[in-house]
C-alpha positions, 0 to 999 in steps of 0.5 A: 339541345343546350338547356339555355339555347331556347331561352332569351339571355335574361339572368333572372328568367325561368328556363321554362316559362321566362317568368322572374325567379323568386329570391330563394327558389329551391330549384336553380334556374326555375321559378317553381317545381312545376316548371322544373318538372316539365322542363325535365320531361321535355328534354328527356322525351326530346320535345324541346321544340316546344320552346321554339314555339313559345318564343320565351312567352309561357305561363308557369307550369303547374306541378304535375299530379301523379295520384290523380284518379280517372273514375270520371273517364271510364263511363265516357270511354265505354259510351264512346266504344259502344258507338258503331263504326271502327273509329271511336271518338271522345270530346274532353275539356282540358285545363292549362292549354293556352298557345300553339306550343300546347297544341303541338305538344299534345299532338306529338304525344298523341302521334307517339302512341299507337292506335290513334286516329286523330286529335283535334285541339281547340285552344280558344275553348280548352277542348280536345277531340280524341279519335282512336281505332277500336281496341287499339288505343289506351285513352287513359294512358294518353291522358296520363302522358299529357297530364305529366306536363301539368295539364288536366282533363275532365268531362266536356262541360265548357261551352262558348258563351253567346257573347264570345261567338256573337261579338267577333261576328258582329265586329267583323261585319260592322268593320267591313261595312264601315269601311265602305260607308267611309269610301262613299262619304269621301265623295261627299267631302270632296264635292259630290252634291245633289246636282250630280244626280244619279251618282249622288242618289246611288251613294246616298242610298248605299250609305243608308242601306249599309248604315242601317245594317251596322245599326241593326247588327252592331247596335243590338248589344247596346240596345239590349243592355240599355233596355234591360237596365231600363226594365230594372229601373237602373240606367245602364252604361250602354244607355248613352251609347244606344241613345247616341246611335239611335238619334244620330241614325234617325237624324241622318236618315231624315237628312238623306230622305230629304235629299241631303245625304252629304249632310248626314253623319253615316260615316261617323256613326258607323265608326262609332258603332265599330269602335264601341264593339271593339271596346266591348270585345276587349272587355270580355276577351281576357276574362274568358281566356282566363276562365277557359284555362281551367276545367269547369266546376260542376260541384258534386255532379263532377265527382265520380265514384265506382260502386259495386252492383252485384258482380258489376262495377258501375261508375256513378256520380257522387250524389247517387251514393247511398248509405251501406253501398260498397264503393271501390276507391282507386288510387287518386280517387275521392271518398265522397262520404264517410266510410268504413274500410273493408280491405286489410289496409289503406293509405289516405290523404286528407289535405283537400279537406283539412288543408294540411299535408300528410298521409296516414294508414287506415286498418280494416274496419277503420273510418275514412272521412269524406273528402279523403283521397286514396294515396296508396298504390292499390284500389280499396273497398269501402262501405258508405256510412251515410248517403251523400246527402248527409256528407259534410262535403255537400255544404263545401261543394255548393256553388258560391252565391254571386259576389254582391258588395264589390259588384254593387259598388262598381255598378253604382259608380258606372250608373252615376256616370251613365245617368249624368252622361245621358242627362247632359247630352240630351240637355245640351242637344236640346239647348243647341236646338233651341238656340238655333231654332230662330235660324231655321229648323234645318240649321237647328237640327244640324246643330243638335245632331252635331252635338249628339255625334261629337259628345262621344263616350269613347273614354267609357266605351273604348279606352276604359275596356282597353285599360282593364285588358292591359292590366289583366294581360300584365297580371296574367304574365305575372301568374295572376289570372283574373276570373271575376269581372269586377275584381280589379274594382274591388282590389283597391278596397283591400286592407287585410290579406288573409292567408291559409297556411298549407299549400298557400304560404307553404307549398304543401310538400316537404323539403330537406333542411340540409341538402348537403347531407345527401352529397356526403352519402356513399354512392351505394347508400345513396342508390339504396335510399333512392330505390327505397324512396322512389317506390313509396308515395309518402310525402317524405319519400317524394321529397327524398326521391326528388332530392336524390335524383338531383345528386345523381342517385341511380335506380335499380329496376330489379330491387324489391321493396316492401312498404309497411304503412306508418313505418317505412320501406324495406329492401333486402340486397345481398343479405343486407337489410336496408330500411328508410322510415321512422327511427324507432322502426328502422334502428335496432336500438332506437339510438336516433329516436330523437331524429326529426324525419326519416332515417336510413339504416343498414342492418339496424345501424344508422347510416343517415338521418334526413331532417324535413320541414314544410316547404315555404314559398320562396318569397313568402317572408318578403311579400308578407313584410312588404304587404305590412309595410304598405299598411295592410293587415296580414292574417294567418288562418289555418286548420293546422295545430296552433303551435305550428301556425304560430311558429310559421307566423313568427318566421314570416313576421306575422303578429301572433295575435293574427295567427289562428290555428285549429280552424275548422271550415266553419271557424274560418268562415266565422273568422272572415266574417268577423274581420271583414269590413268589405276589405278582405282578400282571402287566399286558400287552397283546400275545400276547407276554405270554401265557406271562407271564400264566400264571406271575403270581399275577394278570394283566390287560390293557387290550387288549380289541380283540385275541383271546386275551389277554382270555380269559386275564386275571383282569381287564381295563381300559377307559379310558386311566388306570392308577388303577383298578389302585391302586383295586383294590389298595386296595379288595381288602384293605378287602374282606378286613377287612370279610368278617372283621368280618362273621364276627366279628359272625356269631359274636357274634350266634350266641353270644347266640342259642345262649344264648337257645336253651339257656335255652329261651326261643326260640320259632318266632315269636322265631326268625322275627324273629331270623333275618331281623333278623340278615340285615338287620343284616349287610346294613346293616353291609356297605353302611355299611362300603363306603359311598362317603362313608367312602372316600377318593378314589384319584385326583386329577382335572383342573380344569374344561375347556371343550369346543367345541360 
């Protein structure tokens, strides 16, 4: 299949996900390295039907992790295989599943592996159930094959929230009943009267019964919220909705029992309840979908480690680790406590705790800090120097307290709206009753009920949730996933944007300074360099492997490469010694000791040198300057060396005074506290940012492949661009303006409706038309206000690029 046949003919769209390609993206045709990697795998494995199923709409793909450990999986598989019967079953959570194409891809990969008995995927909840024939299926191999495409698996912790199951059921029941009540009401409007005897009584009785069911089923969520608010002494937004439902139902019931069902408002009441449920469902739909995209964070309880117990190796949770115990750390696994290495040597990565990339070698007897990952290719034995309760990870892994500042402000605004709405509706209803009492109790009651019916809070219950849903859906398409209910209400207050450095403004990986240098290599040297680099897990080797693959370097399966930790990799071929690594080790005379980055040598002579640098996000400079141009203060807060932090700040246009290096987790938290005036947005990617997350007004992360931080964030990002942050900061104030306009329109409508009611012109038929009409009008206004045609683009994209087939 040609590379472009499955995508729309848009010049600046990513070939994998269809997202805009940031200017300066490293990979032509792709918005990020994750999309490029997954696109290549799909083509290589003949899985391009994936693109026919996505129909050009997909989320940017996270870059697949090659070093992820599976310590958590072993006890689950052991337990599954201990069960009776020839077929074993295991339920797992999955991160990143979002559409039918994901389901198809997982099923196809499952079908290709022998021994499988069945795979059930629940994309709505983000769960899979794997069934296999005992002893004939490699669960870890299957999960690894799926994770190569950017997904992540974890223990089964996701459970549907009560509301997510409850609301759709209530909405379906109420919609069905409402349509029937409306049919009965039509007969009243076209002339059915008490004089028609049994037919009139039958239709009235059915309307009462079905409306009672709607009030009980559909009204309960609003009654419950209103009662909870009253118990706390705070009028909830649902209070006017609940009062309206009860008063209109009560009055209509009185009319029906008096033999005048034709004067009741059952159809209007049913429509109102159903529309309010639609608004409530819209309110939670996108947020739940975003939360389920990620694995559930279980803090320290979600971290597993292998512990030696005599001749047995047992997988335990991190909090169970005690001082002096011997642990076995497999490749990709976490060291949960400060420990001492018992084996000859090891290679570890501390990027999760320091936020800075890079690996280092540790010799026997050396110390491994808590939070380090085994970056080598073999498992290593370590002795715990402390119990987990004394580990520095404990403070970083604790669950964040619920955000207060933004939520309180958000609640106060809607409390004021709710309180005033309730007071006004009750006042005008009482006024109508008093004004028309001289005309008789029946007429006075009819006016009072009409006032309760037509003073509809549709702007609050329907249009406002719709506006939030539309904005969240648009941000999701840009790679910005909202997780907190009130984030969009907090974002307009942001005046400072605080960035971590590595993995946030940079991509946490290295890149070649001069890519053309690879093309100048002789084919033999290029292939040897590829053989050397591809057999090492060092960040510099991974960078060179990717770059060499792009220029057509060939891999030799028979090559035997030796890695010397801290030095480089070596290969003997036809009596020639090739080395790739540090110049003082690879070169016989040290003639290129001043070279920055690894060098390739042949028998001690220089063949090529490869200057490397941290890969900065392609749109980082433009986005930083755009944020500053819009009046926002931009800060760079990092644990990296101050000199490197200042160098990056200078290249991005961030004032030196706003660039702080050498920051420990506690320092970052203190800095955020000092800067924050309930107006900071913090973006970080490592657990060293965990404490700072708790101090900022709002916080997010682009790192969804590591535990803890995504669970503490208000939002997360996909893709390599930073423009979604500016898009969110632009759309949030616009949303606030639209919501206030909706309230103004609601007030204007209700002034007219109240005037009509007080004049005695409102009838059940007119109310039945007016209430849905105003709901439809507010919805259309919301759609028009947020229509794409009225929005200016937030980011420039790249010109047309060709991608080889």
